[in-house]
N, C-alpha and C positions, 0 to 999 in steps of 0.2 A: 503495499500500499504507501503510496508516494506520500510526502510533507504534505501538499495541498487536498489530499483526499482525508473526508472527517469521517470519524466512524460513525456507523450509522445502524445499530442493531435490527432495524426493522428493513432497512437493504442488505443485511449479514455481510456489512462491514463492521468485524468487530476488532481487526488491528491482527496484525502479526501474531504477537504474543499468545491471541485465542484462535486464532484460524486453525490449528492443528491441537488443539487442546481438549483433553476426554471432560467433558462436562458431566456430572451427577445431578441426579435430584435428590431432593431432600430424604426422600427415604431410604436411596442409597447412601447419602451420605453418614443416615444416623445408624444404618448398619457399621460400619466402619467405626463411627463414634463411640457405638455400645460395646463393640469386640474390645477395642482400645482400654474403654472405661473397667470393663470385667477383669482385664487384664492388669491394668492398676491397683486393681481392689484387692486381687490375690497377693501383691506386692506391697500392701497398704502398711508394713513394717517397716519398710524404706523409705526415707523421707524426702529421697531424690523422685521418688514415685508415685507422689500424691498429686492428684488433679488440681489446674487451676482455676480459679472463676470462671474463667474465660473458656475455657472447656466445656465446663458443666453447664454454663451459658449457652454456648452452642449445640451443646447435646439434646439441652431442652425447648431450641428454637428448630432444629431441624424436626424434632420427632411431633413437636405442637403443629408445623406446619406441612408435614408429609402428607399427602392425600390417601397414600395407601401403607399401611402399619406392619404387615406378615412380610416377611421375607420370601415367600413364593409368590406372592403377587408385585412385590417391589419386581423381582426377576421377571415375571411377565411381562409388566411394564415395558422393562427394558427389551426382552426379547420381544413384543410386539411393536415398539417404535423400533427398532433396527431392520424390523422387514421394508420401512417405506424409505424412500430417499431424503431424508432429514440430514442436518448440517446436527453436529453435534449440540449447540448452542439451541438448536429449534426443538430436538429432541428432548433439552431438559427444562425448556418452557415449557413445552406442551405437558410433559410429566408431571411438572409441580403443578401447573395451574387448571390442568384438567378440563379443557372447555367442553362444553356442553352440543355444541352447534358449529356449524362449518363456519357461520358468520361470527364464531366466539371466537374461534380459533384462527382465522385470517385476521383478526382485529388483534390480537396478542402477539400473533406472527406472521406480518404482512411477507415476511420473503417467503411463506412456502407454496404461494403462487406464482415464483417468478418459473417465468417463459422456460421452455426445455427440460421441464422437470414433469415425472411422470406422477404429479399429485394433481387431479381433478376434483371437482366437489364430491366427487363419489368414491374416490378414495381416502379422502380426507372423512368423510362420512362413517366409511368403514373402519378405520384407524381409531376413529372417535367412539363408535359402538364397540369396538373389541377393548380397548380401555373402560370404557362404563361397565362390561360384563364381569372384567376383573374388580371392578369397586364394589357391584353389587355379590360377587359370590364372597368377598373377604370377610371373617367372621368378626 
């Protein structure tokens, strides 16, 4: 991206640092932080392994705002979204915000309608329906 080009998530211009980055949903981050928290709790006797307030607040945040709580559901969401031609950023936004309609999805992630991609309204509707099914069957 040249110096003159401005970053714009709506057009998927997210900068070189993020263009190839692996983006995670809140649920995926929660799984990672929970595992780390469990490891740290097992070594609670060692003062070097205490959890920080920032760590605990981050864990609370991602658990609170994750639309999917079950590990299997979180994995299914990733699997569903990776079957569509989405950039990592788009995948994470859709997985976190869970739009219910094609219009909502396009408003939240305008770049999914870029020309040259296989995401027409029907494909987006199928994707949202698949995600809705996962949420519906989550205990």
